[in-house]
mmCIF file as gemmi writes it, N, C-alpha and C atoms, coordinates in Angstrom:
data_model
loop_
_atom_site.group_PDB
_atom_site.id
_atom_site.type_symbol
_atom_site.label_atom_id
_atom_site.label_alt_id
_atom_site.label_comp_id
_atom_site.label_asym_id
_atom_site.label_entity_id
_atom_site.label_seq_id
_atom_site.pdbx_PDB_ins_code
_atom_site.Cartn_x
_atom_site.Cartn_y
_atom_site.Cartn_z
_atom_site.occupancy
_atom_site.B_iso_or_equiv
_atom_site.pdbx_formal_charge
_atom_site.auth_seq_id
_atom_site.auth_asym_id
_atom_site.pdbx_PDB_model_num
ATOM 1 N N . UNK Axp A 1 ? 79.17 92.818 103.029 1 0 ? 1 A 1
ATOM 2 C CA . UNK Axp A 1 ? 79.544 92.869 104.42 1 0 ? 1 A 1
ATOM 3 C C . UNK Axp A 1 ? 78.349 92.531 105.316 1 0 ? 1 A 1
ATOM 4 N N . UNK Axp A 2 ? 77.15 92.885 104.847 1 0 ? 2 A 1
ATOM 5 C CA . UNK Axp A 2 ? 75.971 92.525 105.641 1 0 ? 2 A 1
ATOM 6 C C . UNK Axp A 2 ? 75.825 91.025 105.733 1 0 ? 2 A 1
ATOM 7 N N . UNK Axp A 3 ? 76.125 90.337 104.623 1 0 ? 3 A 1
ATOM 8 C CA . UNK Axp A 3 ? 76.051 88.871 104.644 1 0 ? 3 A 1
ATOM 9 C C . UNK Axp A 3 ? 77.027 88.295 105.654 1 0 ? 3 A 1
ATOM 10 N N . UNK Axp A 4 ? 78.203 88.865 105.71 1 0 ? 4 A 1
ATOM 11 C CA . UNK Axp A 4 ? 79.207 88.405 106.661 1 0 ? 4 A 1
ATOM 12 C C . UNK Axp A 4 ? 78.741 88.64 108.098 1 0 ? 4 A 1
ATOM 13 N N . UNK Axp A 5 ? 78.135 89.776 108.36 1 0 ? 5 A 1
ATOM 14 C CA . UNK Axp A 5 ? 77.623 90.072 109.697 1 0 ? 5 A 1
ATOM 15 C C . UNK Axp A 5 ? 76.499 89.107 110.073 1 0 ? 5 A 1
ATOM 16 N N . UNK Axp A 6 ? 75.636 88.803 109.113 1 0 ? 6 A 1
ATOM 17 C CA . UNK Axp A 6 ? 74.555 87.842 109.379 1 0 ? 6 A 1
ATOM 18 C C . UNK Axp A 6 ? 75.124 86.46 109.7 1 0 ? 6 A 1
ATOM 19 N N . UNK Axp A 7 ? 76.122 86.04 108.935 1 0 ? 7 A 1
ATOM 20 C CA . UNK Axp A 7 ? 76.748 84.738 109.189 1 0 ? 7 A 1
ATOM 21 C C . UNK Axp A 7 ? 77.372 84.698 110.579 1 0 ? 7 A 1
ATOM 22 N N . UNK Axp A 8 ? 78.023 85.768 110.941 1 0 ? 8 A 1
ATOM 23 C CA . UNK Axp A 8 ? 78.67 85.824 112.253 1 0 ? 8 A 1
ATOM 24 C C . UNK Axp A 8 ? 77.625 85.726 113.363 1 0 ? 8 A 1
ATOM 25 N N . UNK Axp A 9 ? 76.522 86.455 113.212 1 0 ? 9 A 1
ATOM 26 C CA . UNK Axp A 9 ? 75.45 86.408 114.206 1 0 ? 9 A 1
ATOM 27 C C . UNK Axp A 9 ? 74.87 85.001 114.307 1 0 ? 9 A 1
ATOM 28 N N . UNK Axp A 10 ? 74.63 84.381 113.173 1 0 ? 10 A 1
ATOM 29 C CA . UNK Axp A 10 ? 74.077 83.018 113.154 1 0 ? 10 A 1
ATOM 30 C C . UNK Axp A 10 ? 75.05 82.022 113.767 1 0 ? 10 A 1
ATOM 31 N N . UNK Axp A 11 ? 76.333 82.186 113.485 1 0 ? 11 A 1
ATOM 32 C CA . UNK Axp A 11 ? 77.337 81.285 114.056 1 0 ? 11 A 1
ATOM 33 C C . UNK Axp A 11 ? 77.37 81.409 115.578 1 0 ? 11 A 1
ATOM 34 N N . UNK Axp A 12 ? 77.298 82.647 116.069 1 0 ? 12 A 1
ATOM 35 C CA . UNK Axp A 12 ? 77.263 82.845 117.524 1 0 ? 12 A 1
ATOM 36 C C . UNK Axp A 12 ? 76.013 82.212 118.134 1 0 ? 12 A 1
ATOM 37 N N . UNK Axp A 13 ? 74.885 82.366 117.458 1 0 ? 13 A 1
ATOM 38 C CA . UNK Axp A 13 ? 73.632 81.781 117.95 1 0 ? 13 A 1
ATOM 39 C C . UNK Axp A 13 ? 73.747 80.268 118.017 1 0 ? 13 A 1
ATOM 40 N N . UNK Axp A 14 ? 74.264 79.66 116.961 1 0 ? 14 A 1
ATOM 41 C CA . UNK Axp A 14 ? 74.403 78.198 116.937 1 0 ? 14 A 1
ATOM 42 C C . UNK Axp A 14 ? 75.403 77.708 117.979 1 0 ? 14 A 1
ATOM 43 N N . UNK Axp A 15 ? 76.485 78.465 118.158 1 0 ? 15 A 1
ATOM 44 C CA . UNK Axp A 15 ? 77.502 78.064 119.112 1 0 ? 15 A 1
ATOM 45 C C . UNK Axp A 15 ? 76.947 78.053 120.538 1 0 ? 15 A 1
ATOM 46 N N . UNK Axp A 16 ? 76.031 78.94 120.82 1 0 ? 16 A 1
ATOM 47 C CA . UNK Axp A 16 ? 75.474 79.05 122.165 1 0 ? 16 A 1
ATOM 48 C C . UNK Axp A 16 ? 74.335 78.068 122.436 1 0 ? 16 A 1
ATOM 49 N N . UNK Axp A 17 ? 73.882 77.387 121.411 1 0 ? 17 A 1
ATOM 50 C CA . UNK Axp A 17 ? 72.821 76.402 121.608 1 0 ? 17 A 1
ATOM 51 C C . UNK Axp A 17 ? 73.406 75.131 122.217 1 0 ? 17 A 1
ATOM 52 N N . UNK Axp A 18 ? 72.617 74.5 123.066 1 0 ? 18 A 1
ATOM 53 C CA . UNK Axp A 18 ? 73.074 73.261 123.707 1 0 ? 18 A 1
ATOM 54 C C . UNK Axp A 18 ? 73.247 72.151 122.676 1 0 ? 18 A 1
ATOM 55 N N . UNK Axp A 19 ? 72.301 72.018 121.806 1 0 ? 19 A 1
ATOM 56 C CA . UNK Axp A 19 ? 72.403 70.994 120.765 1 0 ? 19 A 1
ATOM 57 C C . UNK Axp A 19 ? 72.191 71.66 119.408 1 0 ? 19 A 1
ATOM 58 N N . UNK Axp A 20 ? 73.142 71.474 118.553 1 0 ? 20 A 1
ATOM 59 C CA . UNK Axp A 20 ? 73.081 72.082 117.227 1 0 ? 20 A 1
ATOM 60 C C . UNK Axp A 20 ? 72.665 71.016 116.227 1 0 ? 20 A 1
ATOM 61 N N . UNK Axp A 21 ? 71.626 71.317 115.476 1 0 ? 21 A 1
ATOM 62 C CA . UNK Axp A 21 ? 71.182 70.386 114.444 1 0 ? 21 A 1
ATOM 63 C C . UNK Axp A 21 ? 72.213 70.345 113.328 1 0 ? 21 A 1
ATOM 64 N N . UNK Axp A 22 ? 72.467 69.158 112.838 1 0 ? 22 A 1
ATOM 65 C CA . UNK Axp A 22 ? 73.449 68.989 111.767 1 0 ? 22 A 1
ATOM 66 C C . UNK Axp A 22 ? 73.077 69.822 110.539 1 0 ? 22 A 1
ATOM 67 N N . UNK Axp A 23 ? 71.788 69.893 110.248 1 0 ? 23 A 1
ATOM 68 C CA . UNK Axp A 23 ? 71.345 70.669 109.087 1 0 ? 23 A 1
ATOM 69 C C . UNK Axp A 23 ? 71.656 72.157 109.263 1 0 ? 23 A 1
ATOM 70 N N . UNK Axp A 24 ? 71.462 72.67 110.481 1 0 ? 24 A 1
ATOM 71 C CA . UNK Axp A 24 ? 71.756 74.078 110.739 1 0 ? 24 A 1
ATOM 72 C C . UNK Axp A 24 ? 73.238 74.379 110.534 1 0 ? 24 A 1
ATOM 73 N N . UNK Axp A 25 ? 74.075 73.53 111.053 1 0 ? 25 A 1
ATOM 74 C CA . UNK Axp A 25 ? 75.51 73.768 110.912 1 0 ? 25 A 1
ATOM 75 C C . UNK Axp A 25 ? 75.947 73.607 109.457 1 0 ? 25 A 1
ATOM 76 N N . UNK Axp A 26 ? 75.358 72.645 108.755 1 0 ? 26 A 1
ATOM 77 C CA . UNK Axp A 26 ? 75.696 72.442 107.34 1 0 ? 26 A 1
ATOM 78 C C . UNK Axp A 26 ? 75.273 73.648 106.509 1 0 ? 26 A 1
ATOM 79 N N . UNK Axp A 27 ? 74.081 74.176 106.799 1 0 ? 27 A 1
ATOM 80 C CA . UNK Axp A 27 ? 73.593 75.361 106.087 1 0 ? 27 A 1
ATOM 81 C C . UNK Axp A 27 ? 74.502 76.55 106.349 1 0 ? 27 A 1
ATOM 82 N N . UNK Axp A 28 ? 74.902 76.713 107.6 1 0 ? 28 A 1
ATOM 83 C CA . UNK Axp A 28 ? 75.793 77.817 107.945 1 0 ? 28 A 1
ATOM 84 C C . UNK Axp A 28 ? 77.125 77.692 107.225 1 0 ? 28 A 1
ATOM 85 N N . UNK Axp A 29 ? 77.658 76.497 107.162 1 0 ? 29 A 1
ATOM 86 C CA . UNK Axp A 29 ? 78.928 76.271 106.468 1 0 ? 29 A 1
ATOM 87 C C . UNK Axp A 29 ? 78.787 76.606 104.988 1 0 ? 29 A 1
ATOM 88 N N . UNK Axp A 30 ? 77.716 76.181 104.356 1 0 ? 30 A 1
ATOM 89 C CA . UNK Axp A 30 ? 77.494 76.456 102.934 1 0 ? 30 A 1
ATOM 90 C C . UNK Axp A 30 ? 77.398 77.958 102.689 1 0 ? 30 A 1
ATOM 91 N N . UNK Axp A 31 ? 76.654 78.653 103.537 1 0 ? 31 A 1
ATOM 92 C CA . UNK Axp A 31 ? 76.518 80.101 103.387 1 0 ? 31 A 1
ATOM 93 C C . UNK Axp A 31 ? 77.861 80.792 103.61 1 0 ? 31 A 1
ATOM 94 N N . UNK Axp A 32 ? 78.613 80.32 104.586 1 0 ? 32 A 1
ATOM 95 C CA . UNK Axp A 32 ? 79.927 80.916 104.862 1 0 ? 32 A 1
ATOM 96 C C . UNK Axp A 32 ? 80.854 80.75 103.662 1 0 ? 32 A 1
ATOM 97 N N . UNK Axp A 33 ? 80.819 79.59 103.047 1 0 ? 33 A 1
ATOM 98 C CA . UNK Axp A 33 ? 81.661 79.358 101.868 1 0 ? 33 A 1
ATOM 99 C C . UNK Axp A 33 ? 81.252 80.258 100.704 1 0 ? 33 A 1
ATOM 100 N N . UNK Axp A 34 ? 79.958 80.441 100.521 1 0 ? 34 A 1
ATOM 101 C CA . UNK Axp A 34 ? 79.483 81.319 99.46 1 0 ? 34 A 1
ATOM 102 C C . UNK Axp A 34 ? 79.934 82.756 99.693 1 0 ? 34 A 1
ATOM 103 N N . UNK Axp A 35 ? 79.774 83.237 100.917 1 0 ? 35 A 1
ATOM 104 C CA . UNK Axp A 35 ? 80.181 84.605 101.239 1 0 ? 35 A 1
ATOM 105 C C . UNK Axp A 35 ? 81.69 84.752 101.082 1 0 ? 35 A 1
ATOM 106 N N . UNK Axp A 36 ? 82.435 83.757 101.502 1 0 ? 36 A 1
ATOM 107 C CA . UNK Axp A 36 ? 83.89 83.796 101.366 1 0 ? 36 A 1
ATOM 108 C C . UNK Axp A 36 ? 84.289 83.896 99.898 1 0 ? 36 A 1
ATOM 109 N N . UNK Axp A 37 ? 83.624 83.138 99.041 1 0 ? 37 A 1
ATOM 110 C CA . UNK Axp A 37 ? 83.919 83.203 97.609 1 0 ? 37 A 1
ATOM 111 C C . UNK Axp A 37 ? 83.629 84.596 97.045 1 0 ? 37 A 1
ATOM 112 N N . UNK Axp A 38 ? 82.526 85.191 97.463 1 0 ? 38 A 1
ATOM 113 C CA . UNK Axp A 38 ? 82.177 86.541 97.003 1 0 ? 38 A 1
ATOM 114 C C . UNK Axp A 38 ? 83.238 87.53 97.467 1 0 ? 38 A 1
ATOM 115 N N . UNK Axp A 39 ? 83.651 87.424 98.724 1 0 ? 39 A 1
ATOM 116 C CA . UNK Axp A 39 ? 84.653 88.339 99.27 1 0 ? 39 A 1
ATOM 117 C C . UNK Axp A 39 ? 85.983 88.165 98.532 1 0 ? 39 A 1
ATOM 118 N N . UNK Axp A 40 ? 86.384 86.933 98.287 1 0 ? 40 A 1
ATOM 119 C CA . UNK Axp A 40 ? 87.647 86.688 97.577 1 0 ? 40 A 1
ATOM 120 C C . UNK Axp A 40 ? 87.607 87.257 96.167 1 0 ? 40 A 1
ATOM 121 N N . UNK Axp A 41 ? 86.488 87.086 95.476 1 0 ? 41 A 1
ATOM 122 C CA . UNK Axp A 41 ? 86.344 87.615 94.12 1 0 ? 41 A 1
ATOM 123 C C . UNK Axp A 41 ? 86.428 89.136 94.127 1 0 ? 41 A 1
ATOM 124 N N . UNK Axp A 42 ? 85.729 89.761 95.062 1 0 ? 42 A 1
ATOM 125 C CA . UNK Axp A 42 ? 85.744 91.224 95.14 1 0 ? 42 A 1
ATOM 126 C C . UNK Axp A 42 ? 87.13 91.739 95.521 1 0 ? 42 A 1
ATOM 127 N N . UNK Axp A 43 ? 87.807 91.036 96.417 1 0 ? 43 A 1
ATOM 128 C CA . UNK Axp A 43 ? 89.161 91.437 96.803 1 0 ? 43 A 1
ATOM 129 C C . UNK Axp A 43 ? 90.102 91.369 95.6 1 0 ? 43 A 1
ATOM 130 N N . UNK Axp A 44 ? 89.956 90.347 94.776 1 0 ? 44 A 1
ATOM 131 C CA . UNK Axp A 44 ? 90.786 90.227 93.574 1 0 ? 44 A 1
ATOM 132 C C . UNK Axp A 44 ? 90.501 91.373 92.607 1 0 ? 44 A 1
ATOM 133 N N . UNK Axp A 45 ? 89.222 91.724 92.463 1 0 ? 45 A 1
ATOM 134 C CA . UNK Axp A 45 ? 88.861 92.847 91.599 1 0 ? 45 A 1
ATOM 135 C C . UNK Axp A 45 ? 89.468 94.147 92.111 1 0 ? 45 A 1
ATOM 136 N N . UNK Axp A 46 ? 89.384 94.36 93.418 1 0 ? 46 A 1
ATOM 137 C CA . UNK Axp A 46 ? 89.936 95.579 94.011 1 0 ? 46 A 1
ATOM 138 C C . UNK Axp A 46 ? 91.456 95.623 93.88 1 0 ? 46 A 1
ATOM 139 N N . UNK Axp A 47 ? 92.101 94.478 94.021 1 0 ? 47 A 1
ATOM 140 C CA . UNK Axp A 47 ? 93.554 94.425 93.854 1 0 ? 47 A 1
ATOM 141 C C . UNK Axp A 47 ? 93.944 94.794 92.43 1 0 ? 47 A 1
ATOM 142 N N . UNK Axp A 48 ? 93.176 94.314 91.47 1 0 ? 48 A 1
ATOM 143 C CA . UNK Axp A 48 ? 93.44 94.642 90.07 1 0 ? 48 A 1
ATOM 144 C C . UNK Axp A 48 ? 93.235 96.143 89.829 1 0 ? 48 A 1
ATOM 145 N N . UNK Axp A 49 ? 92.179 96.712 90.421 1 0 ? 49 A 1
ATOM 146 C CA . UNK Axp A 49 ? 91.949 98.149 90.292 1 0 ? 49 A 1
ATOM 147 C C . UNK Axp A 49 ? 93.103 98.939 90.899 1 0 ? 49 A 1
ATOM 148 N N . UNK Axp A 50 ? 93.576 98.517 92.063 1 0 ? 50 A 1
ATOM 149 C CA . UNK Axp A 50 ? 94.697 99.205 92.715 1 0 ? 50 A 1
ATOM 150 C C . UNK Axp A 50 ? 95.941 99.164 91.84 1 0 ? 50 A 1
ATOM 151 N N . UNK Axp A 51 ? 96.216 98.017 91.259 1 0 ? 51 A 1
ATOM 152 C CA . UNK Axp A 51 ? 97.38 97.892 90.377 1 0 ? 51 A 1
ATOM 153 C C . UNK Axp A 51 ? 97.262 98.821 89.183 1 0 ? 51 A 1
ATOM 154 N N . UNK Axp A 52 ? 96.076 98.893 88.611 1 0 ? 52 A 1
ATOM 155 C CA . UNK Axp A 52 ? 95.851 99.774 87.465 1 0 ? 52 A 1
ATOM 156 C C . UNK Axp A 52 ? 96.026 101.238 87.866 1 0 ? 52 A 1
ATOM 157 N N . UNK Axp A 53 ? 95.479 101.616 89.011 1 0 ? 53 A 1
ATOM 158 C CA . UNK Axp A 53 ? 95.615 102.996 89.48 1 0 ? 53 A 1
ATOM 159 C C . UNK Axp A 53 ? 97.063 103.339 89.81 1 0 ? 53 A 1
ATOM 160 N N . UNK Axp A 54 ? 97.81 102.398 90.371 1 0 ? 54 A 1
ATOM 161 C CA . UNK Axp A 54 ? 99.226 102.632 90.653 1 0 ? 54 A 1
ATOM 162 C C . UNK Axp A 54 ? 100.002 102.865 89.357 1 0 ? 54 A 1
ATOM 163 N N . UNK Axp A 55 ? 99.679 102.091 88.319 1 0 ? 55 A 1
ATOM 164 C CA . UNK Axp A 55 ? 100.346 102.277 87.03 1 0 ? 55 A 1
ATOM 165 C C . UNK Axp A 55 ? 100.002 103.64 86.428 1 0 ? 55 A 1
ATOM 166 N N . UNK Axp A 56 ? 98.739 104.044 86.532 1 0 ? 56 A 1
ATOM 167 C CA . UNK Axp A 56 ? 98.325 105.351 86.023 1 0 ? 56 A 1
ATOM 168 C C . UNK Axp A 56 ? 99.016 106.478 86.79 1 0 ? 56 A 1
ATOM 169 N N . UNK Axp A 57 ? 99.134 106.321 88.102 1 0 ? 57 A 1
ATOM 170 C CA . UNK Axp A 57 ? 99.809 107.329 88.922 1 0 ? 57 A 1
ATOM 171 C C . UNK Axp A 57 ? 101.285 107.438 88.549 1 0 ? 57 A 1
ATOM 172 N N . UNK Axp A 58 ? 101.94 106.307 88.348 1 0 ? 58 A 1
ATOM 173 C CA . UNK Axp A 58 ? 103.351 106.322 87.95 1 0 ? 58 A 1
ATOM 174 C C . UNK Axp A 58 ? 103.517 107.016 86.602 1 0 ? 58 A 1
ATOM 175 N N . UNK Axp A 59 ? 102.606 106.759 85.669 1 0 ? 59 A 1
ATOM 176 C CA . UNK Axp A 59 ? 102.652 107.401 84.36 1 0 ? 59 A 1
ATOM 177 C C . UNK Axp A 59 ? 102.452 108.91 84.49 1 0 ? 59 A 1
ATOM 178 N N . UNK Axp A 60 ? 101.519 109.308 85.33 1 0 ? 60 A 1
ATOM 179 C CA . UNK Axp A 60 ? 101.256 110.741 85.551 1 0 ? 60 A 1
ATOM 180 C C . UNK Axp A 60 ? 102.476 111.416 86.173 1 0 ? 60 A 1
ATOM 181 N N . UNK Axp A 61 ? 103.09 110.764 87.147 1 0 ? 61 A 1
ATOM 182 C CA . UNK Axp A 61 ? 104.297 111.328 87.776 1 0 ? 61 A 1
ATOM 183 C C . UNK Axp A 61 ? 105.428 111.478 86.764 1 0 ? 61 A 1
ATOM 184 N N . UNK Axp A 62 ? 105.563 110.499 85.905 1 0 ? 62 A 1
ATOM 185 C CA . UNK Axp A 62 ? 106.609 110.538 84.886 1 0 ? 62 A 1
ATOM 186 C C . UNK Axp A 62 ? 106.388 111.703 83.921 1 0 ? 62 A 1
ATOM 187 N N . UNK Axp A 63 ? 105.151 111.886 83.49 1 0 ? 63 A 1
ATOM 188 C CA . UNK Axp A 63 ? 104.842 112.999 82.583 1 0 ? 63 A 1
ATOM 189 C C . UNK Axp A 63 ? 105.073 114.344 83.266 1 0 ? 63 A 1
ATOM 190 N N . UNK Axp A 64 ? 104.683 114.437 84.542 1 0 ? 64 A 1
ATOM 191 C CA . UNK Axp A 64 ? 104.876 115.682 85.283 1 0 ? 64 A 1
ATOM 192 C C . UNK Axp A 64 ? 106.357 116.002 85.422 1 0 ? 64 A 1
ATOM 193 N N . UNK Axp A 65 ? 107.167 115.015 85.749 1 0 ? 65 A 1
ATOM 194 C CA . UNK Axp A 65 ? 108.608 115.239 85.873 1 0 ? 65 A 1
ATOM 195 C C . UNK Axp A 65 ? 109.211 115.647 84.534 1 0 ? 65 A 1
ATOM 196 N N . UNK Axp A 66 ? 108.729 115.048 83.465 1 0 ? 66 A 1
ATOM 197 C CA . UNK Axp A 66 ? 109.209 115.421 82.133 1 0 ? 66 A 1
ATOM 198 C C . UNK Axp A 66 ? 108.88 116.864 81.801 1 0 ? 66 A 1
ATOM 199 N N . UNK Axp A 67 ? 107.681 117.304 82.138 1 0 ? 67 A 1
ATOM 200 C CA . UNK Axp A 67 ? 107.297 118.697 81.892 1 0 ? 67 A 1
ATOM 201 C C . UNK Axp A 67 ? 108.111 119.662 82.748 1 0 ? 67 A 1
ATOM 202 N N . UNK Axp A 68 ? 108.297 119.324 84.027 1 0 ? 68 A 1
ATOM 203 C CA . UNK Axp A 68 ? 109.086 120.188 84.905 1 0 ? 68 A 1
ATOM 204 C C . UNK Axp A 68 ? 110.516 120.329 84.404 1 0 ? 68 A 1
ATOM 205 N N . UNK Axp A 69 ? 111.06 119.273 83.871 1 0 ? 69 A 1
ATOM 206 C CA . UNK Axp A 69 ? 112.46 119.286 83.423 1 0 ? 69 A 1
ATOM 207 C C . UNK Axp A 69 ? 112.685 120.247 82.258 1 0 ? 69 A 1
ATOM 208 N N . UNK Axp A 70 ? 111.69 120.437 81.413 1 0 ? 70 A 1
ATOM 209 C CA . UNK Axp A 70 ? 111.891 121.288 80.226 1 0 ? 70 A 1
ATOM 210 C C . UNK Axp A 70 ? 111.4 122.723 80.413 1 0 ? 70 A 1
ATOM 211 N N . UNK Axp A 71 ? 110.773 123.009 81.54 1 0 ? 71 A 1
ATOM 212 C CA . UNK Axp A 71 ? 110.311 124.379 81.788 1 0 ? 71 A 1
ATOM 213 C C . UNK Axp A 71 ? 111.499 125.314 81.972 1 0 ? 71 A 1
ATOM 214 N N . UNK Axp A 72 ? 111.47 126.481 81.318 1 0 ? 72 A 1
ATOM 215 C CA . UNK Axp A 72 ? 112.577 127.44 81.483 1 0 ? 72 A 1
ATOM 216 C C . UNK Axp A 72 ? 112.447 128.276 82.765 1 0 ? 72 A 1
ATOM 217 N N . UNK Axp A 73 ? 111.301 128.178 83.432 1 0 ? 73 A 1
ATOM 218 C CA . UNK Axp A 73 ? 111.086 128.946 84.665 1 0 ? 73 A 1
ATOM 219 C C . UNK Axp A 73 ? 111.126 128.004 85.861 1 0 ? 73 A 1
ATOM 220 N N . UNK Axp A 74 ? 111.358 128.577 87.034 1 0 ? 74 A 1
ATOM 221 C CA . UNK Axp A 74 ? 111.413 127.776 88.254 1 0 ? 74 A 1
ATOM 222 C C . UNK Axp A 74 ? 110.05 127.17 88.567 1 0 ? 74 A 1
ATOM 223 N N . UNK Axp A 75 ? 110.06 125.893 88.908 1 0 ? 75 A 1
ATOM 224 C CA . UNK Axp A 75 ? 108.832 125.196 89.298 1 0 ? 75 A 1
ATOM 225 C C . UNK Axp A 75 ? 109.176 124.155 90.353 1 0 ? 75 A 1
ATOM 226 N N . UNK Axp A 76 ? 108.345 124.104 91.387 1 0 ? 76 A 1
ATOM 227 C CA . UNK Axp A 76 ? 108.529 123.105 92.438 1 0 ? 76 A 1
ATOM 228 C C . UNK Axp A 76 ? 107.225 122.352 92.646 1 0 ? 76 A 1
ATOM 229 N N . UNK Axp A 77 ? 107.342 121.14 93.115 1 0 ? 77 A 1
ATOM 230 C CA . UNK Axp A 77 ? 106.197 120.322 93.494 1 0 ? 77 A 1
ATOM 231 C C . UNK Axp A 77 ? 106.294 120.1 94.991 1 0 ? 77 A 1
ATOM 232 N N . UNK Axp A 78 ? 105.172 120.332 95.692 1 0 ? 78 A 1
ATOM 233 C CA . UNK Axp A 78 ? 105.152 120.139 97.141 1 0 ? 78 A 1
ATOM 234 C C . UNK Axp A 78 ? 104.057 119.149 97.524 1 0 ? 78 A 1
ATOM 235 N N . UNK Axp A 79 ? 104.192 118.582 98.723 1 0 ? 79 A 1
ATOM 236 C CA . UNK Axp A 79 ? 103.112 117.748 99.24 1 0 ? 79 A 1
ATOM 237 C C . UNK Axp A 79 ? 102.108 118.641 99.962 1 0 ? 79 A 1
ATOM 238 N N . UNK Axp A 80 ? 101.103 118.048 100.565 1 0 ? 80 A 1
ATOM 239 C CA . UNK Axp A 80 ? 100.039 118.836 101.198 1 0 ? 80 A 1
ATOM 240 C C . UNK Axp A 80 ? 100.519 119.661 102.384 1 0 ? 80 A 1
ATOM 241 N N . UNK Axp A 81 ? 101.663 119.308 102.963 1 0 ? 81 A 1
ATOM 242 C CA . UNK Axp A 81 ? 102.178 120.087 104.093 1 0 ? 81 A 1
ATOM 243 C C . UNK Axp A 81 ? 103.196 121.141 103.66 1 0 ? 81 A 1
ATOM 244 N N . UNK Axp A 82 ? 103.454 121.234 102.358 1 0 ? 82 A 1
ATOM 245 C CA . UNK Axp A 82 ? 104.382 122.244 101.847 1 0 ? 82 A 1
ATOM 246 C C . UNK Axp A 82 ? 105.807 121.755 101.675 1 0 ? 82 A 1
ATOM 247 N N . UNK Axp A 83 ? 106.063 120.502 101.959 1 0 ? 83 A 1
ATOM 248 C CA . UNK Axp A 83 ? 107.405 119.933 101.785 1 0 ? 83 A 1
ATOM 249 C C . UNK Axp A 83 ? 107.706 119.793 100.295 1 0 ? 83 A 1
ATOM 250 N N . UNK Axp A 84 ? 108.861 120.296 99.874 1 0 ? 84 A 1
ATOM 251 C CA . UNK Axp A 84 ? 109.246 120.228 98.458 1 0 ? 84 A 1
ATOM 252 C C . UNK Axp A 84 ? 109.555 118.78 98.095 1 0 ? 84 A 1
ATOM 253 N N . UNK Axp A 85 ? 108.872 118.305 97.086 1 0 ? 85 A 1
ATOM 254 C CA . UNK Axp A 85 ? 109.057 116.936 96.605 1 0 ? 85 A 1
ATOM 255 C C . UNK Axp A 85 ? 109.981 116.909 95.401 1 0 ? 85 A 1
ATOM 256 N N . UNK Axp A 86 ? 109.82 117.894 94.539 1 0 ? 86 A 1
ATOM 257 C CA . UNK Axp A 86 ? 110.615 117.929 93.316 1 0 ? 86 A 1
ATOM 258 C C . UNK Axp A 86 ? 110.798 119.394 92.907 1 0 ? 86 A 1
ATOM 259 N N . UNK Axp A 87 ? 111.907 119.665 92.245 1 0 ? 87 A 1
ATOM 260 C CA . UNK Axp A 87 ? 112.183 121 91.723 1 0 ? 87 A 1
ATOM 261 C C . UNK Axp A 87 ? 112.976 120.861 90.439 1 0 ? 87 A 1
ATOM 262 N N . UNK Axp A 88 ? 112.647 121.711 89.474 1 0 ? 88 A 1
ATOM 263 C CA . UNK Axp A 88 ? 113.406 121.653 88.223 1 0 ? 88 A 1
ATOM 264 C C . UNK Axp A 88 ? 114.723 122.445 88.403 1 0 ? 88 A 1
ATOM 265 N N . UNK Axp A 89 ? 115.562 122.448 87.372 1 0 ? 89 A 1
ATOM 266 C CA . UNK Axp A 89 ? 116.882 123.076 87.471 1 0 ? 89 A 1
ATOM 267 C C . UNK Axp A 89 ? 116.803 124.563 87.814 1 0 ? 89 A 1
ATOM 268 N N . UNK Axp A 90 ? 115.95 125.361 87.154 1 0 ? 90 A 1
ATOM 269 C CA . UNK Axp A 90 ? 115.88 126.778 87.538 1 0 ? 90 A 1
ATOM 270 C C . UNK Axp A 90 ? 115.462 126.978 89.012 1 0 ? 90 A 1
ATOM 271 N N . UNK Axp A 91 ? 114.572 126.152 89.507 1 0 ? 91 A 1
ATOM 272 C CA . UNK Axp A 91 ? 114.137 126.261 90.912 1 0 ? 91 A 1
ATOM 273 C C . UNK Axp A 91 ? 115.253 125.834 91.857 1 0 ? 91 A 1
ATOM 274 N N . UNK Axp A 92 ? 116.018 124.839 91.458 1 0 ? 92 A 1
ATOM 275 C CA . UNK Axp A 92 ? 117.106 124.377 92.31 1 0 ? 92 A 1
ATOM 276 C C . UNK Axp A 92 ? 118.124 125.49 92.53 1 0 ? 92 A 1
ATOM 277 N N . UNK Axp A 93 ? 118.311 126.347 91.536 1 0 ? 93 A 1
ATOM 278 C CA . UNK Axp A 93 ? 119.233 127.47 91.679 1 0 ? 93 A 1
ATOM 279 C C . UNK Axp A 93 ? 118.736 128.496 92.679 1 0 ? 93 A 1
ATOM 280 N N . UNK Axp A 94 ? 117.414 128.547 92.881 1 0 ? 94 A 1
ATOM 281 C CA . UNK Axp A 94 ? 116.827 129.502 93.827 1 0 ? 94 A 1
ATOM 282 C C . UNK Axp A 94 ? 116.734 128.933 95.231 1 0 ? 94 A 1
ATOM 283 N N . UNK Axp A 95 ? 116.678 127.626 95.326 1 0 ? 95 A 1
ATOM 284 C CA . UNK Axp A 95 ? 116.539 126.998 96.643 1 0 ? 95 A 1
ATOM 285 C C . UNK Axp A 95 ? 117.876 126.872 97.261 1 0 ? 95 A 1
């Protein structure tokens, strides 16, 4: 992100100059393309991590629901505000 901020600052500086040297603009373009490639690669990596974490979360939820279903005692799952998300059969009889 620092590289991106530097590129932005340099682009603003060049834009405000009366005459921009072709070499300066070419260098800025090359650096911008390099930073863009790095950002795209990292975004792809993060997307892959998110997909993997979503799959792990779905698997965890499935296992939790399976355990709740076979418990002989009442059990409920709530969110952070206390809203009931899931309840097994014994708990449903109490709710």
